C-alpha positions as CSV (number, residue, x, y, z in Angstrom):
1,M,0.0,0.0,0.0
2,S,1.3,3.5,-0.7
3,T,2.3,5.8,2.0
4,N,-0.3,8.4,0.8
5,K,-3.1,5.8,1.0
6,I,-1.9,4.8,4.5
7,D,-1.9,8.4,5.6
8,V,-5.5,8.7,4.4
9,I,-6.5,5.6,6.3
10,Y,-4.9,6.8,9.4
11,S,-6.4,10.3,9.1
12,E,-10.0,9.1,8.4
13,S,-10.0,6.6,11.2
14,E,-8.8,9.3,13.6
15,K,-11.6,11.6,12.4
16,A,-14.1,8.8,12.8
17,H,-13.0,8.2,16.4
18,A,-13.2,11.9,17.1
19,S,-16.6,12.3,15.6
20,E,-18.0,9.6,17.9
21,K,-16.4,11.3,20.9
22,N,-18.2,14.5,19.6
23,R,-21.5,12.7,19.4
24,Y,-21.0,11.3,23.0
25,D,-20.6,15.0,24.2
26,K,-23.7,16.0,22.3
27,L,-25.8,13.2,23.7
28,S,-24.5,14.0,27.3
29,N,-25.5,17.7,26.8
30,K,-28.9,16.7,25.6
31,A,-29.4,14.4,28.6
32,E,-28.4,17.2,31.0
33,Q,-30.9,19.6,29.2
34,Y,-33.7,17.0,29.5
35,I,-32.9,16.6,33.3
36,A,-33.1,20.4,33.7
37,S,-36.4,20.5,31.7
38,I,-38.0,17.8,33.7
39,A,-36.8,19.6,37.0
40,I,-38.5,22.7,35.9
41,I,-41.7,21.1,34.9
42,I,-41.8,19.1,38.1
43,G,-41.0,22.3,40.0
44,F,-44.1,24.1,38.8
45,N,-46.3,21.1,39.5
46,L,-45.0,20.8,43.0
47,I,-46.5,24.2,43.7
48,D,-49.9,22.5,43.4
49,L,-48.9,19.3,45.3
50,D,-51.3,20.1,48.2
51,R,-54.3,19.8,45.9
52,I,-53.2,16.2,44.9
53,V,-52.6,14.9,48.4
54,I,-55.3,15.3,50.9
55,G,-54.5,14.0,54.4
56,N,-52.7,10.6,54.0
57,S,-54.5,9.6,50.8
58,I,-54.3,10.7,47.2
59,D,-57.5,12.5,45.9
60,T,-58.7,10.9,42.8
61,K,-60.4,13.8,41.1
62,P,-59.5,13.9,37.4
63,I,-57.3,16.9,37.7
64,N,-55.3,15.1,40.4
65,L,-55.0,12.0,38.2
66,F,-53.6,14.1,35.4
67,S,-51.0,15.6,37.8
68,I,-50.1,12.1,39.1
69,I,-49.7,10.7,35.5
70,A,-47.6,13.9,34.7
71,F,-45.4,13.2,37.7
72,L,-45.0,9.5,36.8
73,L,-44.2,10.3,33.2
74,L,-41.6,12.9,34.1
75,G,-40.2,10.7,36.7
76,I,-39.6,7.9,34.2
77,G,-38.0,10.5,31.9
78,L,-35.8,11.6,34.6
79,V,-34.6,8.1,35.4
80,L,-34.0,7.3,31.7
81,S,-31.9,10.7,31.3
82,L,-29.8,9.6,34.3
83,F,-29.2,6.3,32.7
84,A,-28.2,7.9,29.5
85,L,-25.7,10.1,31.4
86,R,-24.1,7.3,33.4
87,I,-20.6,6.3,32.5
88,M,-20.4,3.4,30.1
89,N,-17.5,1.3,28.7
90,Y,-16.5,3.9,26.3
91,S,-13.4,3.0,24.3
92,S,-10.6,5.6,24.2
93,Y,-7.0,5.6,23.1
94,P,-5.1,2.6,24.5
95,R,-3.9,2.9,28.0
96,G,-0.6,2.1,29.5
97,E,1.9,0.3,27.4
98,V,-0.5,-1.3,25.0
99,L,0.4,1.0,22.1
100,I,4.1,0.4,22.7
101,D,3.6,-3.3,23.0
102,E,1.8,-3.3,19.6
103,L,4.4,-1.3,17.8
104,K,7.8,-2.5,19.3
105,G,8.6,-5.2,17.0
106,E,11.5,-4.7,14.5
107,E,9.4,-5.7,11.6
108,I,7.0,-2.9,12.2
109,N,7.9,0.2,10.1
110,G,6.0,3.6,10.0
111,D,3.4,2.5,7.6
112,I,2.5,-0.7,9.6
113,A,2.3,1.3,12.8
114,K,-0.1,3.7,11.1
115,I,-2.3,0.8,10.0
116,K,-2.2,-0.7,13.5
117,I,-3.1,2.6,15.1
118,A,-5.9,3.1,12.5
119,K,-7.3,-0.3,13.4
120,M,-7.3,0.7,17.0
121,Y,-9.1,3.9,16.2
122,L,-11.8,2.0,14.2
123,S,-12.3,-0.6,16.8
124,A,-12.9,2.1,19.4
125,F,-15.1,3.9,16.9
126,N,-17.2,0.8,16.4
127,E,-17.7,0.1,20.1
128,N,-18.4,3.7,20.9
129,A,-20.9,4.0,18.1
130,K,-22.9,1.1,19.5
131,I,-23.0,2.8,23.0
132,N,-24.0,6.1,21.5
133,D,-26.7,4.4,19.4
134,R,-28.1,3.0,22.7
135,R,-27.9,6.3,24.4
136,A,-29.6,8.0,21.5
137,N,-32.4,5.6,21.5
138,L,-32.9,6.1,25.3
139,L,-33.0,9.8,24.9
140,S,-35.7,9.5,22.1
141,W,-37.8,7.7,24.6
142,V,-37.1,10.5,27.2
143,T,-38.4,13.0,24.6
144,L,-41.7,11.1,24.5
145,F,-42.0,10.9,28.3
146,I,-41.2,14.6,28.7
147,V,-43.7,15.8,26.0
148,S,-46.4,13.5,27.5
149,G,-45.7,14.6,31.1
150,F,-45.8,18.1,30.0
151,V,-49.1,17.7,28.2
152,F,-50.6,15.9,31.3
153,A,-49.2,18.7,33.5
154,V,-50.9,21.4,31.3
155,V,-54.1,19.5,31.0
156,S,-54.1,19.2,34.8
157,Q,-53.7,23.0,35.1
158,I,-56.4,23.7,32.6
159,V,-58.8,21.2,34.3
160,S,-58.0,22.6,37.7
161,N,-59.2,26.1,36.5
162,V,-62.6,24.6,35.4
163,Y,-63.2,22.8,38.8
């Protein structure tokens, strides 16, 4: 293989690995924004908590059921957002002496070293892409729970003005 082609393979595998790291950061930011949104929505609903709980029992008027459902949906969204944020087995650059051990042989020249490093990058890229795909799927569910919880919270407020 020509050196120019090897340089392209190395460069593109490095870019792929970096792009997945960037995707990881974006998904983490999204999860943090979702947690903040849920906290705000729940905060506004906590103001009316006294109308949901009467004494030691939960009142079952329709407005209160809407509020309870909103709390449950938002709570599920919060838990899923926290799961999306948790640290996973994210692959990064080899630790310790792994890289040295891979490249120390006498038969390994500069081109072979670049190919080996490119393979490490692409292996990490593939593993990280799987993790990020799961996180993105989880966050798409969170979106549904937030929207549903928000709708139930709004309906609860509208109905409470009628009763």
